[in-house]
N, C-alpha and C positions, 0 to 999 in steps of 0.2 A: 184613865178610868174605862173600865168596859160598860158599855151600854146593855142593859137587859135586854133579851130578845124574846119573841113569843115562838121562836122557832124551837121545834123539837129536836134535841139532841140527845136522848137518854140511850136511845141505841148504842151510838158511838161511845158515850160516857161508859156504859156498861161494858163494852168490848174492852176500854182501855184500862177501867178499875180491875175488872178481871184477869187481865194480863198482869196487873201488878200483884194481885192475890195469888197466882199462880207461880211468879218469881219468887215471893215471900214462903210459900210452903214448900218451894224447892230449897231454898236458903235454910229454913228452920229442919227439914229432914236431914240435910246434910249434917247440920249441926248435932241434932239429936242422935244421927248414927254414929258419928263420933264420939258422943258422950255415953253411948249405952251399947253394949254389945247385944243386949235382947233386942233393942229397936234395930240395930243392925243386921241380926239375922231375921227377923220379921220382914226387913224390906228386901230380904234376897230371895227374890221372886224367879230369878233364872239364873243358876250357879255360875254359869260361864261368864256373866258379866257383874255378878255380885250385888249389893246391896243398891248400886246405881240403878238398877232395873226398878225395882220398888220406888225408890226417890222418884224417878222419872213418870212411872206410872201413876202415883199419887198425885204428883202435882199436875200432870194433866187432867185428870179427872176431876179434882178440885177448880181448875182454870174453867172446864166446860161447866161444871156444875154452877159456879159462880157467876160465870156468862149468862147461862140459863134463867137463872133467878134473878140477876140485876136486869137483864134485859125484859123480863117480865114486870118487874117493879118500876122500871123507870121508862116503859118505851113512849109513854104520853107525856112525858116531862120535859121541861127544859133545865138543863143543870149550867151550873157557871162554871166555864171551862177552865178558868184558872184553878178553880178549885179541884176540878177533878184530875186536872195536870198535877197539883202538888198531892193529892192522896195518891196517886199512881206513882210518882217519884219516890214518895216516901217508901212504898211498898216495895219498890225495885230497889231501892237503897237496901233496903233490909234482908231482900233477897239475897242481892249480891255480896252483901259483907258475908251471909253466911256459908257462901261457898268458896269464901277466902281460905286458903289454909292456914294462915296466921290467926282467924277467927276461931274455925272448926277444929284446930289442933290444939287449941287453949282449952278446950273441953276434954280432951282424950285422958 
């Protein structure tokens, strides 16, 4: 069993969960771009790179925004590390699944 602590870890937890959110957004955008020509063309920020440019930029912006928001919300708190790890792991699994060709090609 994990012992509850009074040590603040909210800043670290915010960074970890925000990374998971950014990964999940990248996977979601990859799948959505495969499913919709409109989204694919919307995400084409730089023609030589194609929609990957938009997917990457949007995912990074969401990651940073999530990190800033969660940092502000959790900076003076202690969160259970196991819970934070499971949430981040779930988000990363969703994100990675969305970037696998077998997954996103199923939506084409």
